[in-house]
KELOFI-90002 format. One record per residue: x, y, z of N, C-alpha, C in turn. Coordinates in steps of 0.2 Angstrom, whole numbers, plus 5000, padded with zeros to 4 digits. Each point is the difference from the previous one (the first is absolute). Example, Ala and Ser with C-alpha at 12.3 -4.5 7.8 and 13.67 -1.06 7.14 Angstrom:
506649725039499650065000500450065000;499850054996500450065001499650055003;
***
This chain:
513350184998500149944996499750004992;499850065000499650014993500550014995;500650025002500550004994500449954997;499849935003500649914998499750014993;500449994997499550004990501049945000;500549985003500549985000499849915001;500549955001499949965004500150005007;500149985006500149975007500449954997;500650005003500449935002499849985007;499549975002499849985006499449935000;500149965006499749954999499349985003;499549964999499550015001499750025009;500349945002500150045008500350075002;500450044998499950045002499650074997;499649994994499750045000499149974999;499949955000499449955002499849985006;500449935000499449965009500750005003;500050085004500650015005499949965004;499649975003499849975007500449915000;500049994994500249944999500449974993;500649975000500450024993499949924995;499649975002499849974997499350014996;500149974992499450044998499349954999;500349965002499449945000499649995007;500550005003499650025010499850075000;500150054996499650065000499550024999;499949954993499349994994499749945005;500049975004499549965005500050035006;500250045002499650055007499550064995;500550034995499450024997499349994998;500149934997499349984999499949975005;500049995005499649975008499750075003;500450084997499950065005499450034996;500149974994499450034996499349964996;500049945005499649954999499550025006;500350025005499850005010499850084996;500150064998499650055000499650004996;500049974995499349984994499749975003;499849955005499649985002499850035003;500250065005499750065005499750054995;500250004996499550064993499449964998;500049965000499450004994499649935003;500349995007499349925003499350055002;500250075004499650035002499850044995;500350034995499650044994499649954997;500149964997499349944998499649995005;500049985005499749975004499350085003;500450055001499750075001499650014993;500149994993499850014994499449964999;500149935002499449954999499250025005;500450015008499750035003499250064997;500650064998499550034999499650004992;500449964994499649984996499349935000;500449975006499249985002500049924997;500749985001500149934995499649945004;499849974996499749935002500449965005;500049955002500249955003500349944997;500050024994500249944994500650035000;500050064999500850064997500550005007;499749995008500549995004500549944999;499549954998500049945001500749964994;499850024994500449994996500550054995;499750065000500550044998500250085001;499950025008500450025005500949994998;500149935006500649974999500550014993;499849994996500549984992499950084997;499750045003500050084997500550045005;500249975005500450035005500549984999;500049934999500849984997500250014995;499550024995500350004994500250125001;499750025002500250065000500850025005;499849975004500949955007500549984993;499749974997500649984995500150044997;499650044996500450044998500450065001;499950035007500150055003500949965001;500149965003500549945003500649994992;499549974995500350014993500650074999;499750065001500250044999500750045002;500149995007500650005002500449965002;499749934999500449954999500550024994;499549974994500350004995500750095000;499550035002500750074998500749975004;499949975006500650005002500549944997;499449954994500649964997500150034994;499550054998500650014994500250065001;500250045006500650055004500549954998;500249935003500549985001500249994992;499549944994500149994997500450044994;499750085000500350034996500650035003;500350005004500750015003500349974998;499949904998500549964999499650004993;499850024998500150004992500550054995;499950065002500150065002500850005001;500249985003500650005006500150065005;499550074998500050025005499550054998;499750055005499450055000500050044997;499550034996500050064998499550045004;499950084995499350025005499449974998;499849984995499549984999499849935003;500749955001499849945003499749975008;500350035001499649985009499450015001;499550084997499450015002499749954992;499750084994499949984995499949914998;500749984998500249944995499849935003;500050015011499849935002499350025001;499750064999499450005001499549994996;500050024993499849964996499749934997;500549985001499649924998500049965005;500150055007499749965008499250024999;500150054998499050045001499549974996;500449964992499749984995499749935003;500549985001499749935002499850005006;499850045004499750015006499350034999;499850034994499450024999499649954998;500349964998499649944993499949965005;500049995007499949965003499450015005;499650085000499650025004499349984993;499550005006499549994994499750084996;499949984995499850064994499550065001;499750005004499450035002500550055007;500650005001500150045007500750044994;500249974996500650034993500050075000;499250024997499850074998500350035006;499750025007500150035006500650005001;500449934999500649995002500650084996;499849974994500150044993500150085002;499450045002499750074998500450035009;500149945004500250025007501050014996;500149954999500650025001500450044994;499650014994499850044996500050085003;499850015002500050075005500350005007;500449955002500550005005500950014993;499850004995500849994996500050074996;499350035000500150064995500150045005;499750015008500250045007500650004999;500549945000500750005002500450024994;499650004994500650024995499750105000;499649995002500150115001500450005004;500149955008500450035005500750014996;500449954996500449984998500150054997;499650054996500250064996499950055004;499650005005500050085003500849985003;500249975003500949995004500250014996;500149974992500550024995499950074998;499450035002500050084996499650004992;499949954998499749974995499550034998;499550035008499450014999499650025006;499750074999499950045005499249985003;500050005007499450015001499450055001;499549994999499450035000499850035005;499850055005499749995006499349984999;499749975005499549985002499649944991;500649994997500249954995499349945001;500150005007499649905000499050044999;500150075003499450025001499750014991;500250034996500250014993499649944997;500749935001499749934995499349985006;499850015004499649975004499450044997;500050074998499450044995499749974994;500550004996500249964993499449945003;500649955004499749934998499050015003;500050055005499249995002499350014997;500850054994499350034996499749964995;500749954998499749924995499749965003;500350005005499649935004499050035001;500050055003499350025001499650014995;500350004993499850034991500049934999;500349945000499849944998499649985004;499750025009499649975003499250024998;500150064997499350034996499849974995;500749974996499949994993499549925000;499750004995499549925003500649944995;500149965006500249935000501050034998;499950045006500950064998500249955005;499849995008500549945004499449955000;500649985004499549915002500549985006;499649975003500449945004500150055006;500549985006500450025005499650084999;500450034995500250075000499250045000;499549974995499650045000499649985007;499949955001499749995010500550075004;500449985000500450065005499850084997;499950004996500050094999499250004998;499649955001499350005002500050025010;500149955004500350035005500250055003;500450024996500450085004499550054995;499750004996499650074997499149975002;500149944997499250015003499749964991;499449965003499949994993499550054995;499850055002499650084997500550004997;500550024997500450024996500149964995;499649925000500449974994499250014996;500250034992499350024996499849964999;499849944999499649924998499850015007;499550025003499649985007499249964999;500349965004499549914998499350025003;499750095003499649995002499650094996;499450024999499850054997500050055006;499850064998500050055005499549995006;499249984996499549995002500149965007;500249944996500249935005500350035008;500850044998500250015004499750055005;499450045000499750055003499549945004;499849964995499449945005500549975006;500649994998500549965005500150075006;500350054999499850045004499450025008;499349974994499650025004499849955004;500349944999499949935003500250015006;500850035000500750005003499450035007;499950074998499850055005499349975003;499749954998499249975002500449965005;500649954999500249955007500150035003;500550074999500450035006499450025003;499450024997499650035004499649925006;499749984997499849925004500349995005;500749974997500549975009500850054998;499650065007500550065001500849945002;500550034997500749985002500350025007;500549975002500450025005500750034998;499850085005500450044999500749995001;500750004997500549985000500550074996;500550005000500650054999499750024993;500249954993499949994995499250034997;499749995005499350014999499750075000;500550035005499850085003500550044996;500549984994500450004996499750024994;499749944999499749994992499350095000;499749975007499550075003500250074999;500650025001500350045001500050054994;500349944994500150034995499550004996;499449955002499350044996499850035002;500150035006499850065001500450084999;500450004997500350044998500050004993;499949964997499849984993499549984995;499750035005499149975000499750044993;500050045001499950054993500250024997;500749974998500450004994499849984993;500450014993499850004994500149944998;499849974997500249934995499650014993;500649994995499950024994499749924997;499650014993499449954999500549954997;500750004997500649964998500149955004;500150045009500349965004499849935002;500149955002499949955001499949975008;500450055003499949985008499150015003;499749984997499150035002499849995005;500449995006500050005009500050065003;500850024997500250055002500050084995;500350065002499950084995500849985002;500350044992500850004998500350005006;500050055006500150015006500249965003;499349975003500149975004500549934997;499849984995500449934995500850015002;500250074998500850015002500149985007;499650065003500449985008500049935004;499249944996500149945003500549974997;500249994993500649984998500550005003;500350055003500650045005499849945006;499750025003500149975006499949925000;499749974992500049955002500949964999;499950034996501049984996500450005006;499950085004500450035004500149905007;499450004999499949985006500349914998;500049984992500549945000500750025000;500250064997500649985000500450005009;499750055001499950005008500449925004;499349964997499949925004500849974998;499950004994500549964995500850035005;500350054999500450025002500149975010;499650015002499849965007500249915000;499749994995500049914999500850004999;500450054995500749995000500550005005;499850045005500350015006499849975004;499649955002499849945006500349984999;500449944998500649965002500550025002;500450065000500550035002499750055006;499350025002499950015006499849965006;499949944997499849935005500749985003;500550014994500749965002500350055006;499750055000500450055006499550005006;499449964999499450025006500250045006;500349915002500349995008500750035003;500350024993500750055003499950064998;499650034995500050055002499350024998;499450015005499450024998499750044998;500350075000499850034997500350024994;500449964994499750004995499549974996;499549995004499349964999499650074997;500250075003499650044999500250044991;500749975000499950054993499949934993;499849965002499449974996499650034998;499750025005499550064996500050074999;500650025005500050084998500750024996;500049964993500849994996499950064994;500150014997500350064997499849964993;500249964997500049944996499249984998;499650025005499549965000499550074997;500150045003499650064998500450014993;500650004997500250024996499649954995;499949954998499749934997499450034998;499650015006499250015000500150074996;500250035002499950084997500149984993;500649984996500149994993499449944998;499949965002499349964998499350064999;499850025005499350065001500350034995;500450045001499950074996500149974992;500349944998499849984993499349994998;499749975004499449984998499750065002;499850055003499950065000500250034995;500350024997500550054993499549994993;500349905000499849994995498949984999;499850005007499250014999499950084999;500350025003499650095000500350034993;500749984998499950034991499749964996;499849945003499549964994499350045001;499650025006499550034998500150074999;500850055001499950054998499850004992;500549964996499949994994499450004998;499749945002499250004998499650065001;499950045004500150085001499850034994;500850014998500050044996500049994992;500149914999499949994994499149994998;499649975006499449974999500149944997;500549955000499949944998500649975005;500049924998500249965006500649954992;500450015001500749984996500549975003;500349974995500649965004500550025000;500150064994500750045000500150055006;499350015005500150045006500549955005;500149934998500549965006500750025000;500050014993500850044998500250045005;499350085000500250055004500149985008;499449975000499950005007500649945003;500249954997500749955003500550035001;500250044997500550044998500250065008;499350035001500050065004499949965006;499749925001500249975006500649955003;500349994995500649995000500750045004;499750095000500350035007500049975004;499549955003499949995007500449965004;500749984993500549985005500550035001;500050075000500450035005500050015008;499449965000499749975008500549945003;500349944990500249955006500549994994;500650024999500350014994500349944999;499849944994500649944999500249984995;500650014998500149964992500049945000;499849965006499849934996499549994998;499550045006499349994997499850044991;500450055001499950044993500449954993;500649965001500449974996499649945000;499549965005499849964999499350004994;499750055004499350024995500349984992;500550064998500150024993500249954997;500349945004500349924998499249984997;499649995005499549954996499450054997;500150065001499750034992500249994995;500650004999500550004992499649905001;500049975004500049934996499350015000;499550035003499350014997499950024994;500550064995499850034996500449944994;500549965004500449964996499549944997;499749965005499349964998499650034998;499750065000499350034994500550014993;500550004998500249994996499949964995;500349965004500049924999499149984998;499950005001499150025000499950014994;500050065001499850034991500749994994;500549975002500249954993500650064999;500050055004500850045001500550004999;500049965005500849995005500049934997;500449964999500149975000500249935008;500249954999499749975007500749975000;500450015007500849975000499549935005;500549954994499949925008500650015004;499649985007500649995005500450075002;499550044999500350085001500050015006;499549975007500150005004500649975004;500149944997500649975005500750044997;500150044995500650024996500150065004;499450055001499850055004500450005008;499649945003500149995005501049985003;500249964995500749985001500250064999;500150074994500450035000500150065006;499249995003500050075006500449965005;500149935002499950005004501149995002;499949994992501049995001500050105003;499550064995500650055001499850015006;499849975004499850025009500449985005;500249924997500549975002500850024999;500150044993500550045000500050035004;499750075001499950055003500149985006;499849935004499949965007501150025001;500149974997500649994999500750045001;500050054994500350044997499850065004;499350045003499850055000499450005003;499949985006499549975006499750085001;500250045000499650085001499650014994;500049974996499450014993499449965001;500149945005499749955000499350035006;499349984997499550025005500249995009;499950005004500449995006499449945001;499649995001499449975000500149934998;500450014995500149924992500749985006;500550065001500449985003500349955006;499250025005500049965005499849945000;499649994992499749944998500449955000;500650024996500549974998500449975007;500150045004500449985004499749955006;499250024997499549945007500449934994;499850024994499849914997500849975000;500750055003500749975000500149985007;499650015003500150015008500650055003;500150044994500750055002500449984998;500349955001500649954998500650065002;500150035006500450055002500250044995;499550055000500150064997500550054999;500150025006500550045004500849964993;500149945003500649974998499950014994;499650004997500049974991500150094998;499850065002499950064999500849995001;500350015005500550005001500550004994;500049905000500549974993499650044995;499550044998500050034993500550065001;499750035006500650064999500750015000;500249945005500649994997500349994994;499749924996500150014993499950054996;499450055000500250054996500550045000;500150025007500750055001500449984996;500449915002500549974998499850024994;499649964997500050004989500050085000;499850055004500150054996500850064999;500249955007500850035002500449994994;499849904997500449974994499850054993;499450015001499850044993500550064999;500050045006500550075001500649984998;500449955002500649995001499949974992;499749964997500249994994499850054992;499750065003499950044995500650065003;500249985006500650075001500849974996;499949914998500549984999500050024992;499449994998499850014992500550074998;499650065001500150075000500949995000;500249975007500550024998500549984993;499849934999500449974995499750044993;499650044999500050044994500450044999;500649994993500650054998499650054999;500350065002499750084996500450014995;499650034996500350044994500450045000;500450004994500850005000499850094997;500550055003499550064996500850014994;499550024995500450014993500350054998;500750025001500550054997500150014993;499850064998500250034994500850044999;
***
């Protein structure tokens, strides 16, 4: 269907709402299904977020329900208005064109829907949809042969993105908010140049900790044994004077960073697999063991652990070589640390972080006065990005990210997807047959040039 360029002489029942011939009934059914799924998505999401942020009782009584309903209304409007504009365009134009079932109907629908959502969430939604649209356009180009894929391209993109992120992280006021907090958690506060305490104070804190440990013996557990083993292995290792990890030497610093983030990645992947494992707890008890001994668990752990250890090791190495602590070290260390994505290749992660990096640089340009500010840019970008994704969902679903396609099916309750695909294929073959017949008839009517005889 990617080759459609002319009009499609079929009604919206054959192309769109194949489960019911009435446009009004289909609109009501889509609205009801979308509202139900929206509440299922946003109710637990907002509740968990409120618990993690330790909201007060006043938030639960007065703000939680309105925020859930507002976000659910946004998502419901996006799906319901798309079906409405789908039928409206068919009646206005009299027929379907290649752009009207997807891009044409989704553009006004998504623009109206995003205005319903809270302003604080529009930026996040815009980044997500822009990332998804970029990936979809890339897959369209690959399918048409206009773009050639690069081997391990997602790893190279992540290396470049990580280099820029770590450089901004090391610079003063380079990153703010959640991004800065996330990187500080991953690589540690020791890599921040503007440290809050001096080396003398740090050594004093180390002495106080050792005195406390001597006064009150700790109960030896698995983590304590591992830490003791690492300390014994790296006890006499070197530490440069510019390094701020005063409690450890450089070797121990890198090893501990790997163990810490490997554990975090392993636990994150285990938690993500808990719902599917407990769903089959009684029918297939053996699947519970796969929760802990799964390949993806170790891949994510190796990715995060190696990223931190390579970054810290490269930073310490550059301090030893250059005998100073420079923000430019973060570019080299971040690029080399990006190679760790070989353990956990993900185009989604690479493109999302690249999109966030573009957003960060754009706002930095606005603050510096070098880039103009465009009002309502997030709304326009979201609308265009969503329209591109809907165009792919209607005309060439193989180029759409599978997780987003499943989300669309879930939002619309499926609505006889097999029947819809059958209708689309029949309409496509019928349209192609009519075009071939018309082209053959036109070519036969072209008069042949007469031979000039002298």
